[in-house]
C-alpha positions in Angstrom: -24.5 -13.5 32.5 -24.2 -10.6 29.9 -26.8 -7.8 29.1 -26.6 -6.0 26.1 -28.0 -2.8 25.1 -28.0 -1.4 21.6 -28.1 2.3 20.5 -27.4 4.6 17.7 -30.5 3.4 15.3 -32.6 6.1 13.4 -33.7 7.3 10.0 -31.5 8.4 7.3 -31.7 9.0 3.7 -29.9 6.8 1.1 -26.1 7.3 1.3 -26.2 8.6 4.8 -24.4 7.0 7.8 -24.9 5.9 11.2 -23.0 4.4 14.1 -24.5 1.5 16.1 -23.2 0.7 19.6 -23.8 -2.2 21.9 -22.9 -1.7 25.5 -22.4 -4.8 27.6 -22.6 -5.6 31.2 -20.7 -8.3 33.1 -17.0 -9.4 33.4 -14.6 -10.7 30.9 -15.9 -9.0 27.9 -12.9 -10.0 25.9 -13.6 -13.7 26.0 -16.9 -12.9 23.8 -17.2 -12.9 20.2 -19.5 -9.9 19.5 -21.4 -10.0 16.5 -24.2 -7.7 14.8 -27.2 -9.1 13.0 -30.2 -7.8 11.2 -33.6 -8.9 10.8 -36.0 -7.8 7.9 -39.9 -8.0 8.5 -40.9 -11.4 8.0 -37.5 -12.8 7.6 -35.0 -14.6 9.7 -32.0 -13.0 11.4 -29.1 -12.8 9.5 -25.1 -12.0 10.0 -24.0 -8.6 9.4 -20.5 -8.7 11.1 -18.6 -10.2 13.8 -15.4 -9.4 15.8 -13.6 -11.7 18.3 -11.4 -11.0 21.3 -8.5 -10.8 19.0 -10.3 -8.3 16.9 -10.4 -10.7 13.9 -13.4 -9.5 11.9 -15.7 -11.0 9.3 -18.5 -9.3 7.3 -21.4 -10.5 5.2 -20.9 -9.9 1.6 -23.8 -7.5 1.6 -22.1 -4.8 3.9 -18.2 -5.4 3.3 -16.6 -2.1 2.5 -19.5 -0.2 4.0 -19.7 -1.2 7.7 -16.9 -1.7 10.1 -17.2 -3.7 13.4 -15.1 -2.7 16.2 -14.7 -3.1 20.1 -13.5 -1.2 23.0 -13.0 -3.8 25.7 -12.1 -1.3 28.2 -15.8 -0.1 28.3 -17.3 -3.4 27.2 -18.7 -1.9 24.0 -19.1 -3.1 20.3 -19.4 -0.6 17.5 -20.9 -0.8 13.9 -20.4 2.4 11.9 -22.3 2.1 8.6 -21.8 4.2 5.7 -23.4 4.4 2.2 -26.5 3.3 3.7 -29.1 1.7 1.1 -33.0 1.2 1.4 -32.3 -2.8 1.6 -30.3 -2.0 5.0 -33.5 -1.1 6.7 -33.9 -3.8 9.4 -33.8 -4.3 13.1 -30.1 -4.6 14.2 -29.2 -6.7 17.2 -25.9 -7.6 18.9 -25.1 -10.8 20.2 -22.1 -11.8 22.6 -20.8 -15.5 22.3 -18.9 -17.2 24.7 -17.4 -20.8 23.5 -16.3 -23.2 26.1 -13.6 -25.8 25.6 -16.0 -28.6 25.4 -17.7 -26.8 22.3 -20.7 -25.4 24.3 -21.7 -21.8 23.7 -23.6 -19.3 25.4 -25.1 -16.6 23.4 -26.6 -13.2 24.8 -28.7 -11.1 22.8 -29.7 -7.4 23.0 -33.2 -6.2 22.0 -32.1 -4.3 18.9 -32.3 -1.0 17.4 -34.4 0.0 14.3 -32.3 1.6 11.2 -34.4 2.9 8.3 -32.9 4.2 5.2 -35.6 6.3 3.3 -35.7 9.3 1.0 
């Protein structure tokens, strides 16, 4: 079982920066692929970025070059520094920890999210 708590959200003007953190509990943090997702009002959650145990990363086209996902396995934490924020980045940001088993089954754990608002 993994519990995730996000922090670092807030309100910034366009062009501003924020750094989101996702602190996880539990053991063997390295086996989890960590992901950041965001949800706009009335829309489904969408992928922002992922990082696996080997620190391989992937980004959505909307954030590539502006956001950088990273992780510190020693303290069970994933990060999402966000630069050059735009009003269209306004959303609820959540992190997910995914563990994939040999038989293909996956366990997903979600945090409650942190709100990011970009507005002048």
